Residue frames as a rotation matrix with the C-alpha (Angstrom) as fourth column:
MET 1
0.088 0.902 0.423 110.28
0.976 0.008 -0.219 66.49
-0.201 0.432 -0.879 166.98
GLU 2
0.709 0.147 -0.690 110.99
0.185 -0.983 -0.019 70.19
-0.681 -0.114 -0.724 167.48
LEU 3
-0.323 -0.918 -0.230 114.20
-0.155 -0.188 0.970 69.86
-0.933 0.349 -0.082 165.51
MET 4
-0.575 0.181 0.798 112.30
0.754 0.496 0.431 68.35
-0.318 0.849 -0.422 162.58
VAL 5
0.551 0.834 0.008 109.73
0.797 -0.523 -0.302 71.21
-0.248 0.173 -0.953 162.58
VAL 6
0.475 -0.469 -0.745 112.48
-0.141 -0.876 0.461 73.86
-0.869 -0.114 -0.482 162.73
THR 7
-0.611 -0.734 0.296 114.35
0.121 0.283 0.951 72.10
-0.782 0.617 -0.084 159.91
LEU 8
-0.188 0.639 0.746 111.20
0.966 0.259 0.022 72.02
-0.179 0.724 -0.666 157.76
ILE 9
0.776 0.484 -0.404 110.51
0.453 -0.874 -0.177 75.71
-0.439 -0.045 -0.898 158.37
ILE 10
0.076 -0.841 -0.536 114.09
-0.281 -0.534 0.798 76.69
-0.957 0.090 -0.277 157.54
GLY 11
-0.673 -0.286 0.682 113.98
0.472 0.545 0.693 74.50
-0.570 0.788 -0.232 154.41
PHE 12
0.270 0.875 0.401 110.71
0.942 -0.155 -0.298 76.15
-0.199 0.458 -0.866 153.35
LEU 13
0.744 -0.023 -0.668 112.10
0.068 -0.992 0.110 79.65
-0.665 -0.127 -0.736 153.87
LEU 14
-0.339 -0.933 -0.119 115.27
-0.164 -0.066 0.984 78.83
-0.926 0.353 -0.131 151.93
SER 15
-0.467 0.219 0.857 113.23
0.808 0.499 0.313 77.43
-0.359 0.838 -0.410 149.04
LEU 16
0.676 0.727 -0.119 111.26
0.644 -0.661 -0.385 80.70
-0.359 0.183 -0.915 148.93
LEU 17
0.284 -0.664 -0.692 114.52
-0.227 -0.747 0.625 82.60
-0.932 -0.020 -0.362 148.54
PHE 18
-0.735 -0.618 0.280 115.38
0.074 0.338 0.938 80.56
-0.674 0.710 -0.202 145.48
LEU 19
-0.357 0.682 0.638 111.90
0.922 0.366 0.124 80.51
-0.149 0.633 -0.760 143.93
ALA 20
0.349 0.570 -0.743 110.89
0.505 -0.783 -0.363 84.13
-0.789 -0.249 -0.562 144.58
PRO 21
-0.404 -0.531 -0.745 113.22
-0.323 -0.679 0.659 85.61
-0.856 0.507 0.103 141.92
ARG 22
-0.910 0.111 0.399 111.67
0.394 0.530 0.751 83.32
-0.128 0.841 -0.526 139.32
PHE 23
0.047 0.999 -0.017 108.20
0.976 -0.050 -0.210 84.61
-0.211 -0.006 -0.978 140.09
ILE 24
0.283 -0.012 -0.959 109.35
0.148 -0.987 0.055 88.23
-0.948 -0.157 -0.277 140.13
LYS 25
-0.744 -0.626 -0.234 111.21
-0.174 -0.156 0.972 87.80
-0.645 0.764 0.007 136.84
SER 26
-0.641 0.579 0.505 108.19
0.764 0.543 0.348 86.16
-0.073 0.608 -0.790 135.27
ASP 27
0.386 0.829 -0.405 105.94
0.774 -0.529 -0.347 89.08
-0.502 -0.180 -0.846 136.26
GLN 28
0.009 -0.456 -0.890 108.44
-0.167 -0.878 0.449 91.63
-0.986 0.144 -0.084 134.98
THR 29
-0.904 -0.348 0.249 108.74
0.144 0.301 0.943 89.80
-0.403 0.888 -0.222 131.67
LYS 30
-0.198 0.914 0.354 104.98
0.974 0.224 -0.032 89.79
-0.108 0.338 -0.935 131.23
LYS 31
0.478 0.373 -0.796 104.85
0.403 -0.898 -0.178 93.49
-0.781 -0.235 -0.579 131.95
VAL 32
-0.428 -0.711 -0.557 107.58
-0.285 -0.479 0.830 94.24
-0.857 0.515 0.002 129.42
GLN 33
-0.854 0.144 0.501 105.86
0.492 0.538 0.685 92.06
-0.171 0.831 -0.530 126.84
SER 34
0.174 0.984 0.030 102.52
0.954 -0.161 -0.254 93.75
-0.246 0.073 -0.967 127.40
ASP 35
0.290 -0.150 -0.945 104.20
0.027 -0.986 0.165 97.18
-0.957 -0.073 -0.282 127.18
ALA 36
-0.760 -0.645 -0.077 105.81
-0.100 -0.001 0.995 96.12
-0.642 0.764 -0.064 123.90
ASN 37
-0.543 0.628 0.556 102.36
0.830 0.499 0.247 95.22
-0.123 0.596 -0.793 122.51
ILE 38
0.295 0.621 -0.726 101.11
0.436 -0.764 -0.477 98.78
-0.851 -0.176 -0.496 122.91
LYS 39
-0.325 -0.351 0.878 100.92
0.946 -0.105 0.308 100.34
-0.016 0.930 0.366 119.48
THR 40
-0.456 0.157 -0.876 100.77
0.031 -0.981 -0.192 103.97
-0.889 -0.115 0.443 118.57
VAL 41
0.139 0.604 0.785 98.09
0.897 0.260 -0.358 104.55
-0.420 0.754 -0.505 115.97
LYS 42
-0.866 -0.428 -0.259 98.95
0.247 -0.816 0.522 107.15
-0.435 0.388 0.813 113.36
SER 43
0.299 0.954 0.029 96.30
0.519 -0.138 -0.843 109.23
-0.800 0.267 -0.537 111.68
TYR 44
-0.807 -0.507 0.301 96.31
0.489 -0.290 0.822 110.51
-0.330 0.811 0.483 108.12
ASN 45
-0.072 0.796 -0.601 94.16
-0.308 -0.591 -0.746 113.07
-0.949 0.131 0.288 106.36
LYS 46
0.692 0.457 0.559 92.67
0.337 0.481 -0.809 112.45
-0.639 0.748 0.179 102.91
ALA 47
0.841 -0.419 -0.342 95.22
-0.540 -0.620 -0.569 114.74
0.026 0.663 -0.748 101.26
ALA 48
-0.121 -0.933 0.338 98.12
-0.892 0.252 0.375 112.68
-0.435 -0.256 -0.863 102.61
VAL 49
-0.023 0.189 0.982 96.51
0.080 0.979 -0.187 109.41
-0.997 0.074 -0.038 101.53
SER 50
0.875 0.483 -0.025 95.77
0.033 -0.111 -0.993 110.78
-0.483 0.868 -0.112 98.05
LEU 51
0.338 -0.839 -0.426 99.51
-0.917 -0.396 0.053 111.16
-0.214 0.373 -0.903 97.38
HIS 52
-0.628 -0.533 0.567 99.89
-0.462 0.842 0.279 107.37
-0.626 -0.087 -0.775 97.48
ASN 53
0.390 0.918 -0.067 97.99
-0.462 0.132 -0.877 106.60
-0.796 0.373 0.476 94.28
LYS 54
0.131 -0.446 -0.885 100.43
-0.971 0.121 -0.204 104.59
0.198 0.887 -0.418 92.16
ARG 55
0.748 0.080 -0.658 101.20
-0.155 0.986 -0.056 100.93
0.645 0.144 0.751 91.56
THR 56
-0.089 -0.915 -0.394 104.52
0.446 0.317 -0.837 101.39
0.890 -0.250 0.380 93.38
ASP 57
-0.992 -0.121 -0.042 102.99
0.093 -0.457 -0.884 103.38
0.088 -0.881 0.465 96.24
CYS 58
-0.387 0.920 -0.056 99.38
-0.085 0.025 0.996 102.42
0.918 0.390 0.069 96.88
TRP 59
-0.976 0.213 -0.035 97.36
0.042 0.028 -0.999 103.32
-0.212 -0.977 -0.036 99.96
ILE 60
-0.430 0.901 0.062 93.64
0.149 0.003 0.989 102.80
0.891 0.434 -0.136 100.31
ILE 61
-0.761 0.329 0.559 90.97
-0.648 -0.364 -0.669 103.73
-0.017 -0.872 0.490 102.84
ILE 62
-0.393 0.696 -0.601 88.49
0.172 0.697 0.696 101.14
0.903 0.170 -0.394 104.07
LYS 63
0.549 0.748 -0.374 85.95
0.553 0.011 0.833 102.16
0.627 -0.664 -0.408 106.70
GLU 64
0.890 -0.156 0.429 88.03
-0.328 -0.873 0.362 105.10
0.318 -0.462 -0.828 107.98
LYS 65
0.567 -0.771 0.289 91.20
0.058 0.387 0.920 102.96
-0.822 -0.505 0.264 108.26
VAL 66
0.587 -0.467 -0.661 94.28
-0.807 -0.403 -0.433 103.47
-0.064 0.787 -0.613 106.09
TYR 67
0.659 -0.345 0.668 96.12
0.188 0.936 0.298 100.55
-0.728 -0.071 0.682 104.50
ASP 68
0.022 -0.723 -0.690 99.39
-0.895 -0.322 0.309 100.48
-0.446 0.611 -0.654 102.55
VAL 69
0.669 0.362 0.649 98.66
-0.091 0.907 -0.411 97.72
-0.738 0.216 0.640 100.02
THR 70
0.370 -0.596 -0.712 101.69
-0.916 -0.360 -0.175 98.42
-0.152 0.717 -0.680 97.82
PRO 71
-0.655 -0.707 0.266 103.21
-0.645 0.707 0.291 94.95
-0.394 0.019 -0.919 98.39
TYR 72
-0.317 0.634 0.705 99.89
0.211 0.772 -0.600 93.34
-0.925 -0.041 -0.379 97.40
VAL 73
0.172 0.459 -0.872 99.18
-0.678 -0.586 -0.442 95.27
-0.714 0.667 0.210 94.17
GLU 74
-0.422 -0.427 -0.800 101.00
-0.895 0.336 0.293 92.77
0.144 0.839 -0.524 91.92
GLU 75
-0.999 0.038 0.034 99.39
0.028 0.968 -0.250 89.79
-0.042 -0.249 -0.968 93.68
HIS 76
-0.431 0.900 -0.061 95.84
-0.539 -0.311 -0.783 91.16
-0.723 -0.305 0.620 93.55
PRO 77
-0.555 0.233 0.798 93.67
0.504 0.858 0.101 88.53
-0.661 0.459 -0.594 91.82
GLY 78
0.553 0.831 0.058 91.55
0.600 -0.350 -0.719 91.29
-0.578 0.432 -0.692 90.27
GLY 79
0.030 -0.641 0.767 94.57
0.950 -0.219 -0.220 92.76
0.310 0.735 0.603 88.51
ASP 80
-0.815 -0.442 0.375 94.62
0.387 -0.896 -0.216 96.53
0.432 -0.031 0.901 88.34
ALA 81
0.212 0.968 0.134 91.15
0.418 -0.214 0.883 96.85
0.883 -0.131 -0.450 89.89
ILE 82
0.308 -0.167 -0.937 92.88
0.947 -0.045 0.319 97.55
-0.096 -0.985 0.144 93.19
LEU 83
-0.723 -0.685 -0.085 94.33
0.660 -0.723 0.206 100.71
-0.203 0.093 0.975 91.60
ALA 84
-0.157 0.751 0.641 90.89
0.692 -0.379 0.614 102.12
0.704 0.540 -0.461 90.73
HIS 85
0.839 0.482 0.253 90.71
0.140 -0.641 0.755 103.77
0.526 -0.598 -0.605 94.14
ALA 86
0.037 -0.913 -0.407 94.42
0.944 0.166 -0.286 104.03
0.329 -0.374 0.867 94.96
GLY 87
-0.899 -0.431 0.079 94.91
0.363 -0.833 -0.417 106.97
0.246 -0.346 0.906 97.32
ASP 88
-0.495 0.815 0.301 91.17
-0.698 -0.579 0.421 107.12
0.517 -0.001 0.856 97.94
ASP 89
-0.246 0.525 0.815 88.27
-0.794 0.373 -0.480 105.36
-0.556 -0.765 0.325 99.66
SER 90
-0.673 -0.064 -0.737 87.96
-0.559 0.696 0.450 101.71
0.484 0.715 -0.504 98.58
THR 91
-0.670 0.415 0.615 85.29
-0.498 0.363 -0.787 100.68
-0.550 -0.834 -0.037 101.07
GLU 92
0.355 0.913 -0.203 82.57
-0.771 0.163 -0.616 99.97
-0.529 0.375 0.761 98.52
GLY 93
0.327 -0.306 -0.894 84.81
-0.759 0.479 -0.441 97.93
0.563 0.823 -0.076 96.24
PHE 94
-0.724 -0.673 0.155 86.39
-0.614 0.524 -0.590 96.06
0.316 -0.522 -0.792 99.12
PHE 95
-0.585 0.572 0.574 83.03
-0.349 0.462 -0.815 94.83
-0.732 -0.678 -0.071 100.42
GLY 96
-0.035 0.548 -0.836 81.86
-0.999 -0.015 0.033 93.82
0.006 0.837 0.548 96.94
PRO 97
0.783 0.493 0.380 80.75
-0.509 0.859 -0.066 90.27
-0.358 -0.142 0.923 96.09
GLN 98
0.666 -0.571 -0.479 84.02
-0.312 0.370 -0.875 89.49
0.677 0.733 0.068 94.31
HIS 99
-0.310 -0.858 0.409 85.95
-0.745 -0.048 -0.666 89.17
0.591 -0.511 -0.624 97.58
ALA 100
0.111 0.224 -0.968 86.11
0.364 0.897 0.249 85.99
0.925 -0.380 0.018 99.62
THR 101
0.935 0.345 0.088 85.80
0.039 -0.344 0.938 86.36
0.354 -0.874 -0.334 103.39
ARG 102
0.441 -0.832 -0.338 89.53
0.891 0.359 0.278 85.70
-0.110 -0.423 0.899 103.86
VAL 103
-0.123 -0.492 0.862 90.31
0.574 -0.744 -0.343 89.22
0.810 0.452 0.374 102.58
PHE 104
0.724 0.449 0.524 88.87
-0.150 -0.639 0.755 90.61
0.673 -0.625 -0.395 105.81
ASP 105
0.852 -0.510 -0.121 91.69
0.324 0.332 0.886 88.90
-0.412 -0.794 0.447 107.72
MET 106
0.171 -0.834 0.525 94.36
0.984 0.118 -0.134 89.60
0.050 0.539 0.841 105.09
ILE 107
0.445 0.043 0.894 93.77
0.372 -0.918 -0.141 93.35
0.815 0.395 -0.425 104.98
GLU 108
1.000 -0.023 -0.005 94.84
-0.004 -0.374 0.927 93.80
-0.023 -0.927 -0.374 108.60
ASP 109
0.350 -0.932 0.093 98.42
0.850 0.358 0.386 92.92
-0.393 -0.056 0.918 107.59
PHE 110
-0.273 -0.425 0.863 98.51
0.836 -0.548 -0.005 96.19
0.475 0.721 0.505 105.63
TYR 111
0.748 0.657 -0.093 96.97
0.596 -0.603 0.531 98.47
0.292 -0.453 -0.843 108.28
ILE 112
-0.367 -0.916 0.162 99.01
0.734 -0.393 -0.554 101.65
0.571 -0.084 0.817 108.93
GLY 113
-0.965 -0.021 -0.262 96.60
0.199 -0.709 -0.676 104.00
-0.172 -0.705 0.688 110.68
GLU 114
-0.070 0.990 -0.120 93.28
0.820 -0.011 -0.573 105.81
-0.569 -0.138 -0.811 110.94
LEU 115
-0.321 0.097 0.942 91.73
0.708 -0.636 0.307 108.44
0.629 0.765 0.135 108.69
GLU 116
-0.944 -0.007 -0.331 91.38
0.232 -0.726 -0.647 111.83
-0.236 -0.688 0.686 110.37
LYS 117
-0.117 0.983 0.141 87.80
0.987 0.131 -0.096 112.91
-0.113 0.128 -0.985 110.79
């Protein structure tokens, strides 16, 4: 009986030696992944944003956030309307009735930073 108890305890301790590295590795991986998800937010002043006012280089401001929408200019369903406020504040136009609610999700793909106050 004592031999069986000792054998079980030794077996349990040995299994901990093999399983412990898996748990430690898992925790380290999560920490690295969460560290990788930390983003540095850049800030831009209005003068810097205003330089990006062309079809081939188009930034806009929406609610104090800066977006580089250059890749979207040619796809914009409203044609050149997106260029009306290129390099400037587009908040009013963005929240107009012409936009479907899906644009609120789409715009985040173009986010590059915050507008300096």
